[in-house]
C-alpha positions in Angstrom: 14.3 60.3 11.3 12.9 58.2 14.1 15.2 55.8 15.8 14.7 52.1 16.0 12.8 50.8 19.1 13.5 53.0 22.0 15.3 49.9 23.0 18.4 51.2 24.0 17.2 54.1 24.9 16.1 55.2 28.2 12.5 55.3 36.1 15.5 55.7 38.9 16.5 53.4 41.8 19.8 51.9 43.2 23.1 53.6 43.1 26.0 51.2 43.3 29.7 51.5 44.0 29.7 55.4 44.1 31.5 56.2 40.8 31.2 59.9 40.2 32.6 60.2 36.6 33.8 63.8 37.2 35.7 63.9 33.9 35.6 61.9 30.6 38.8 59.9 30.4 39.8 58.8 26.9 41.2 55.3 27.2 42.1 52.4 25.1 39.3 49.8 25.3 39.8 47.7 28.4 40.0 43.9 28.0 36.9 42.2 29.4 37.9 39.6 32.0 35.7 36.5 32.5 32.7 37.2 34.6 29.6 35.0 35.2 26.7 36.7 33.4 23.1 35.9 34.2 22.1 32.5 32.9 18.4 33.2 33.2 16.5 36.4 32.6 17.5 38.8 35.4 15.1 40.9 37.4 16.4 44.3 38.5 13.0 45.5 39.6 12.1 46.6 43.1 10.3 43.3 43.5 13.2 41.1 42.3 16.6 40.3 43.7 18.1 43.4 41.9 21.5 44.0 40.4 24.5 42.6 42.1 28.1 43.7 41.2 29.6 40.8 39.3 32.7 39.0 40.6 36.0 39.6 38.7 38.1 42.5 37.5 35.5 43.8 35.1 32.8 43.9 37.8 33.4 47.6 38.7 33.1 48.6 35.0 29.8 46.7 34.6 28.6 48.2 37.8 29.4 51.7 36.5 27.4 50.9 33.3 24.4 49.9 35.5 24.8 53.2 37.4 24.9 55.1 34.2 21.7 53.4 33.1 19.8 54.0 36.3 21.3 57.4 37.4 22.1 59.0 34.0 21.1 62.4 35.3 23.6 62.2 38.2 26.6 61.3 36.1 26.2 62.8 32.6 23.1 65.0 33.1 22.8 68.7 32.3 23.2 69.8 35.9 26.2 67.8 37.1 29.0 69.9 38.6 31.6 69.3 35.9 30.6 71.0 32.6 32.6 68.5 30.6 30.4 65.7 31.8 27.1 67.3 30.7 26.3 64.9 27.8 22.6 64.4 28.4 20.4 67.3 27.6 17.6 66.4 30.1 17.4 65.0 33.6 15.9 61.6 32.7 17.6 58.3 33.3 17.8 55.6 30.7 15.7 53.4 32.8 12.8 55.8 32.6 12.1 53.9 29.4 14.2 50.8 29.8 12.3 50.0 33.0 13.8 47.9 35.9 17.4 48.4 34.8 16.6 47.2 31.3 15.1 43.9 32.5 11.4 44.6 32.0 10.3 42.4 29.0 7.6 44.9 28.0 9.6 48.1 28.3 12.4 48.1 25.7 14.5 45.4 27.4 18.3 45.5 27.1 18.8 41.8 27.9 20.4 40.1 24.9 20.8 43.4 23.0 24.6 43.1 22.8 24.5 40.2 20.4 22.2 42.2 18.0 24.9 44.5 16.9 26.4 45.4 14.6 23.3 45.4 12.4 22.8 46.2 8.8 20.9 49.4 7.9 18.2 49.4 5.2 20.0 51.9 3.1 23.4 50.2 3.4 26.1 50.3 5.9 25.8 49.1 9.5 25.1 50.4 13.0 27.3 49.4 15.9 26.3 49.2 19.5 28.2 52.4 20.2 26.3 54.1 17.4 23.0 53.0 18.8 23.9 54.1 22.3 24.8 57.5 21.0 21.6 57.7 19.1 19.9 57.4 22.4 22.1 60.1 23.8 21.1 62.5 21.1 17.5 61.6 20.7 16.0 60.2 24.0 18.4 62.1 26.2 18.3 65.1 23.9 22.1 65.6 24.3 25.3 64.9 22.6 27.3 61.7 21.9 29.6 60.1 24.4 33.2 59.8 23.1 33.7 56.2 21.8 36.8 55.7 23.9 35.4 57.3 27.1 35.1 55.3 30.3 31.4 56.0 30.3 30.8 54.4 26.8 33.0 51.5 27.7 31.0 51.0 30.9 27.7 51.0 29.1 29.0 48.5 26.6 30.4 46.3 29.4 27.0 46.2 31.1 25.2 45.3 27.9 27.7 42.6 27.2 27.2 41.2 30.7 23.5 40.8 29.9 24.3 39.4 26.5 24.3 35.7 27.2 20.6 35.5 28.0 18.3 34.9 25.0 16.6 38.2 24.2 12.8 38.5 24.7 10.8 37.8 21.5 10.0 41.0 19.6 6.6 42.4 20.6 4.0 42.2 17.8 2.9 45.4 16.2 0.6 47.5 18.4 -3.0 46.7 17.3 -5.1 49.5 16.0 -7.9 50.7 18.3 -11.6 50.4 17.6 -11.8 54.2 17.0 -9.4 56.6 15.5 -7.1 57.9 18.3 -8.3 61.1 19.9 -6.2 63.6 21.8 -9.4 65.0 23.3 -10.3 61.6 24.8 -6.7 61.2 25.7 -6.7 64.4 27.8 -9.5 62.9 29.9 -7.5 59.6 30.4 -4.4 61.6 31.3 -6.3 63.7 33.9 -7.9 60.6 35.5 -4.9 58.2 35.4 -1.6 59.8 34.6 -1.7 63.3 36.2 -1.4 62.0 39.8 2.2 61.0 39.1 3.3 62.9 36.0 1.5 66.0 37.3 -1.4 67.9 35.6 1.0 69.9 33.5 2.9 66.8 32.3 6.2 68.1 33.6 6.9 65.4 36.1 7.9 65.4 39.7 11.5 66.1 40.5 13.6 64.7 43.3 15.4 67.5 45.1 15.3 71.1 44.2 15.5 72.4 40.6 19.1 72.6 39.3 20.1 69.6 41.5 21.1 66.5 39.5 18.8 64.1 41.4 16.4 63.2 38.5 12.7 62.6 38.8 10.4 60.5 41.0 8.0 60.7 38.0 9.5 61.8 34.7 8.1 64.6 32.5 6.2 63.5 29.4 6.5 66.8 27.6 8.2 70.2 28.0 11.9 71.2 27.9 13.3 68.4 30.1 12.2 65.2 28.2 12.9 63.2 25.1 13.0 65.1 21.8 10.8 64.6 18.7 13.3 62.2 17.0 13.2 59.7 19.9 11.7 56.3 19.3 9.1 57.0 22.0 7.8 59.9 20.0 6.2 57.4 17.7 2.6 56.8 18.6 2.6 52.9 18.3 5.6 52.6 20.6 4.3 55.1 23.1 0.9 53.2 23.0 2.5 49.8 23.6 4.7 51.2 26.5 1.7 52.8 28.1 -0.6 49.8 27.7 1.8 47.3 29.2 3.4 49.4 31.9 1.2 52.3 33.1 0.2 53.1 35.7 3.5 51.9 37.1 3.2 48.4 38.6 0.7 47.3 36.0 0.8 43.6 35.1 1.8 43.8 31.4 -0.4 40.8 30.6 -3.4 42.4 32.4 -3.4 46.1 31.5 -5.3 48.7 33.5 -6.0 50.8 30.4 -7.9 49.5 27.4 -6.2 49.5 24.0 -8.4 52.5 23.0 -7.4 54.5 26.1 -3.7 53.7 25.6 -3.9 55.0 22.0 -5.8 58.1 23.0 -3.5 59.1 25.9 -0.4 58.4 23.7 -1.9 60.7 21.1 -2.5 63.4 23.6 1.0 63.2 25.1 2.7 63.3 21.8 0.6 66.3 20.7 2.3 68.4 23.5 5.4 70.5 23.0 8.8 68.9 23.4 12.4 69.6 22.3 13.1 69.5 18.6 16.0 67.4 17.4 18.7 69.7 16.1 20.4 67.1 13.9 24.0 65.8 14.0 
């Protein structure tokens, strides 16, 4: 089953404070001390002021959450030194999809998400923020859940809570249908002309550092064994299309796309037709 918007799900910049997370520590949830959260929409992009470690005793935990978001591969990735910390099944970072540290309004923003949970499920029951984060871990990161009481999960929640006082961005309208039925054949042409320069002609991305080193990607893979699996929200064509239209090539002004709506649908169809990991289930 597809996940809800790849929202909470999941390209890499700034390391802060230098937490290494060499082992998962099961702890009682730490009380959150008062900290001044952003009062206006933050900008953690390369063009903005960026993330700053908050003042107060909870600042280091919030900073660790930001580090997990932007350097997921280096802390809980499949190639980190400590086997117990290998929770992600690929070498992506969460911000490969939640661009600019989760502050890009057109790339599954995380600002204001904290207040949206818990949320009711259509079939009954509810989903907590921890549940949603772990769905990202098992779908977009193609890995396994973080323990609820781990320092890593607490840090992710602390970071999202820190962003929670800013009103969330209005939901994006449904992706319009293209003039013509989407075509993987046309999409392959768009990919070769526009996308291959960064994501590589084989779609497997461009790594930082040597293979088997947990340094992530300069440009993430779009298919193959080291990317999101077929249950991730981005594996849905309308979501992939909207992401591509508003954000690709990187640096595109979301309000003035480089690609046409037809090109975005076509290239999304092409990308999603390529092989990727299959979700193994709970």
